[in-house]
N, C-alpha and C positions, 0 to 999 in steps of 0.2 A: 287648425291642424286636422288632418284626416288620415284615415288608414287605407292603404291601397294594397292590392294583391296582384303580383305579376308572375306569370308562368314563364320560366326560362328553361334553357336546355338542361340545367341541373336540378330542376324541380321548382316548386313554388317558393317565392320569396315574399315575405310579409314585412312591410315597412310602414312606419308612420312618418309623414312628411310635413315639415314646417314650411308654409307658403308665405312668400314675401308679397309686397304690394304689386310687384311686377308679374306675379303669377308663377314664378319659378321657385322650386324648393331650394333651400339652403342647407337644411340639415335633415338627417334621418334620425328621428328621435327614439330613444330607448323606451321612455316611460309609457308610451301609449299601447304598446303591444307585448313587450316582454319576450323572452325566448323560452320555448317549451323545454329545451334541453340545457338551459343555463348558459353562462358565458363561456367563451373559449379562453384559452390561455392568453391569446393576443388582446382580448378585450380589456379595457381599463389598464393596459400596461404602460401607457404614457402618462407622465406627470410633468408639469411645467418646470423649467429651469429658471435660472436667474434672469435670462434674457427673454423670457416668454411671458406674455401678459394674459393669455387665456387660462381659464381654470380647467382642471381635469373634467369637471362636470360638463362644461361646454364642449370639450373635445369628444366626450363619450356620447354626445347626441348624434354623432356621425357614425351610424352603425347599420348593419344588415344582418339578416338571419341566413346562415350558410346552409348548404345541402344537408348537413347533419343536424339542423335545427338549433344550433348554437349561435350565440351572438358574436359578431366579428366587427372590428373597426373597418372603415371603408374610406374612400376618397373624401377629402374635404378641402376647401380653399385654404391657402396659407394665412389669410386674414378672415376671421369670422365676420358676418354682417354686423355684429355688435361693435366691431372696430378693434377687438383684441387680436393679437398675433399669436399663432401657435409656434412659430420659430422653425417650422419645417414645412415641406411641401411633398405632394405625391404625384407631381407631373400634371398631365393634361386632364381637364375635367371630362370624364367619360360620357357625360350626358349628351355631348355633341356627336358622338359616334353613331353611325347607322346601326351598329350592333347592340346599342344600349337597350333598345326595346326588347331584344331577346335575352340579354344577359342580366339586366338590372345592375345593381351595385356589386362591385367586386369585393368578396370577403377576404380581407388581408389576413394571411396566415392559415388558410384552410389546410393546405398540404402539410404545413408544419404541425398543425393540430393532429392530423391523422398519424404523423410520424412521432408525435410527442417530442418535438424538437423546436424549442422557442427561438424566435427571431425578433430583434428590436423593432419597434413600430416604425421608426423614422426611415427605414430603408425601402419601403414599398413604393414603387414608382410605376406610373401608367403612361403609356404613349399610344396614340392611335392616329389613323388617317383613313379617310373615305376615298373610294374610287382611285386607288393606287394603280397606275399603269405598270403592268409587270412585263419583264422581258420573258421571252419564250425560248425554251431550249429543246432538246430532243430532236434537232434537225428540222423543226418546223419554223418557217419564216414568220416573223411577227407581222409582216405586212398582210398575211392571209389569215392570221389567227390572232386576235387581240384579246388579252385577258386583263380585266381590272378586278381589284379585290378591296374589300373593306378589312382593315386589320386593327386589332386592339390587343396590346400585350401589357402584362404586368410582371415586373421582376423585383425581387428583393435585392437591392444593390446599394448597400451602404458604402460610402467612400470616405470615411472619417477615421476608422480605427484599425487595429491590427488583425481583427478576425478574418478578413478576406485574404490575408497572406497565407492562411493555412486551411480555410474552410471552403470546400467545393460545393456544399449543398445550399442551394438558394431557390426559393419558390418561384416558379414560372407559371403564369396563367396566359395561355396563348389562344387567340380567337381570330378566325378569318373566314370570310365568305366571298367567293369569287364567281364571276359570271360564266365560268366553264364547269361549274359543279363542284369545284374544290371547296371544302368546308371542314373546319376543325374547331373544336372547343375542348381543350384539355388543361388540366392543372396537375403539376408534378413538383417534386423537389428535383430540380435539374442539377446534375453533377457536372460542374464546369471545371475541367482540369483535374489535377490530382490533389489529394489531401496532403497537407503539410508543406506545400510549396506553391509558388506562383511563377509566372514568366515575366522577366524584365521587358517592359514595353518598348525599350529602345534597342536592346541587344538580342532579344528573342531567347535568351538563355534561361533555363529553369533555375530558380533560387530556392534552395531547401531552407526551411525556417524551423520547423518543429515536427514532432510526430503528428500524424493526421488527427484531426478532431472533427466530430466525436470519435472516440476509439472505435476502430473497425469500419470507419466510413469508406465506402468503395470509391475507386477512382472513376472518373468520367471522361467523356469526350470533350473536345474543345479545350480552351485555356483561359485563365484570368491574366490578362496582360496588365500589369500595374507598374508604375514608375518606381525606380529605385535610385539610390544615390548616384549611380553611374549616369543615369539619365539627367539628373540635375547638373552634374559637372559637365556633361557634354553639351546641353542645350540652354541652360539658364544662367549659370555662373560663367560669364564671358569677360574677355578683356575690354578695357575702355575703347570706345569707338564702335563696338559691336552691339547688336540688339539680341536680347534673349528670345528664344523660341519657346514660349510657354506651351503652345499647342502641341508641339512634339515632346517637350520635356515632361509634361504632366498628364498627357492623355492616357486614360484607362480604356481598355477594350475587353469586355467579357465576351468571348467568342464561343458560341454554343454549338454542340452537335447533339441534338435531342431527338430521340425516336420513341415511338410507341411500338412495343413488340410483344408477341405471344411468348408463352413459356418455352417453346422450342426455337425461339430466336427469329421467327418470321416478322419482318418489318411491316407494320400497317400504315405508318405515317412517320415522317421525319421533317424537322425544320432546323435551320442553322442561323438564327439571328445573331448579330453582334450588338451589344449594348455598350455605348461609348459615353464617357464622362470627360469633360474638357477642363474642369476647374475643381478637381478633388481637393480636400483639405488634408491630405496625407500623401506621403510617399514612404517607401521602405528605406529605413536608415539603420544598418546593423550596429552603428555606434550609439544609437539612442537607447536608453534603458528599456523602453517598451517597444522598440523597433520602429516607432513612428516618427518620421520627420514632418515638420509643418511648413508648407510652402510659404506661409506668411512670414516666417522667420528668415527665409531666403532674401526678402526685401531689405534686410539689414545686415546680411552676412557679407564679409569681404575675406577672400582667401588669403593665404600667406603671400601669394604672388599677385594679388590685386584684382582677381576676377570677382565679379559681383553681378547681381541681377540688374538688367538694364531695360527700362521701359515696360510696356505691357501693363498688366494689372497692378504691378508694384507702384505705379505712378500715383495711385489713389490711396496707398497705405501710409498711415501716420504712426509715429512712435507711440508705443504703448498698446497698439491694437493686437488683440489676441486671436488665436485661431478660431474661437467660437464667437467672435464679435459680429453682431448683425451687419456691420459695415465692411466686413472682410469680403474681398472678391472671390475667395477660395471657399465656396460653400457647396460644391457638388451639384449645382442647379442647372448647369449648361450641359445638355445631353442630347444624343440622338440615337436612333436604332436603325441598323442595316437589316432589312427584312431577309434578303438572300433567298435561298430556294425553299419551296414548299412541296413535299412529295407525299402522295397518297397511293397505296397499293391495297385497296380494300374493296375491289369490285364484287367479290363473292361473299363478303362478310356482312354482319349486321352493322347498323349505325351506332349502336350503343355497345361500349366495351367497358370492362372494369379492370383496372390495373393496380399494381402496388404503387407506392408513393413515387417511385422512380420512373414510372411509365412502362414497367416490365411485367411479364407474366399476365398479359391481357387475356381475359376470360369473358365469355358471354354471360356469366353469372357472377353476381357480387360475392365477395369473400371477405373475411376478417381483414381489416386494414386496407380495403380497396377504395379507389376513387372512380366515380363514374365519368367516362369520357365519351365524346361524340366525334365520330369519324365518318365523313360522307361515304356512301357506297359507290365508289368510283376508283378509277386508276388513271392518274394524270401523268405518268412517267413519260408518255409520248411527247408531252409539251413542257413539263417541268417548269412551272411558273417561278420566276425569281424577281424579287423586288428591290427597289432602291432604298435610300435612306429616308426615314421619316423623322420629323421633329427637328430637322436641321435649322440652326440659327434661333431656336427657341431658348429662352432663358427663364426658368421658373423661380428665379431668386427674387420674389416679391418682398415687400417691406417686412423686415423682421426675420427673414430666413437666414439661418446660420448653421455652422457645423456644431454637432453632428446632424446631418440632414438625410 
């Protein structure tokens, strides 16, 4: 074990690294360095359930020190090198990203800590891709101007419980560096849609659920498209001789419109990624006591007129399998991210800004409750790079991964 110090865009990051025989680290160990400002609320918040074989002590070895000097959980493999399973995953290993040498480990829950707003550990997901070929807008032909970007994003996107039906605030950590000078590193609580409601993924209609939580939560841009019972009846419960369309019936798409703005509303940067989940372990069911319907139960349901789920993931489901069974195909581990547009209008500004947790009230000086953000000193609206999907056809459902994930 050794201690390393890495300087990233958000300040120094001190970690202790456990090294395997192959020379790659597998865990960021707490014990060797400690945290000068103590643990964050997110640290040590996970404990094993009945289907998990790793201990909390093993899990807590995967940690980093955040910009505030506190200890945070970070990415870990779904199965520890010792062979035990955590039962959840955090997406793609960030160490393969070209941005990792700059960023280091991603502190899960940093924006939540600043806002004093707790988020369950299992929802934090990472996706990245190097050398992404971007489309070019603004009237400039891509044949004469080619842009490629490295992109790494982290979103807290749980797809198992009822919280996302009403809760718009979710941590987003967004990082990109492109060959045209476009470069962003920011962390916010992104407001995805309106508090107290979501949008039906198949009808596009808003579904009011309850008063917004937490109380007084502001509304945001974008929308959280989540399947409801209407989607199930339209695409999954079908007559004999038909095939269920699980991809349409269960697809979630959290569609963002996130900007960094000054106090007078001037936009410094904006992004609009879509985070998609293709096998969530929940849908909205107003007739369920907790409003949560379980896709796995659809594999056994037959309507009064004989419609039922036909084919697809239900073919591997057996009687007695529960929604949180490690063998369930509905674990929220099949995802991708549509990068979409990346805009910067900061030619005359500094590279370092300080914003509130929502990316608003950007100032050149830190203030109470602010987060340090990096925005390249450029203006790319003439070309407006826009990206494709990344992570398509990846399935992070390794051995032992189950809902909630």
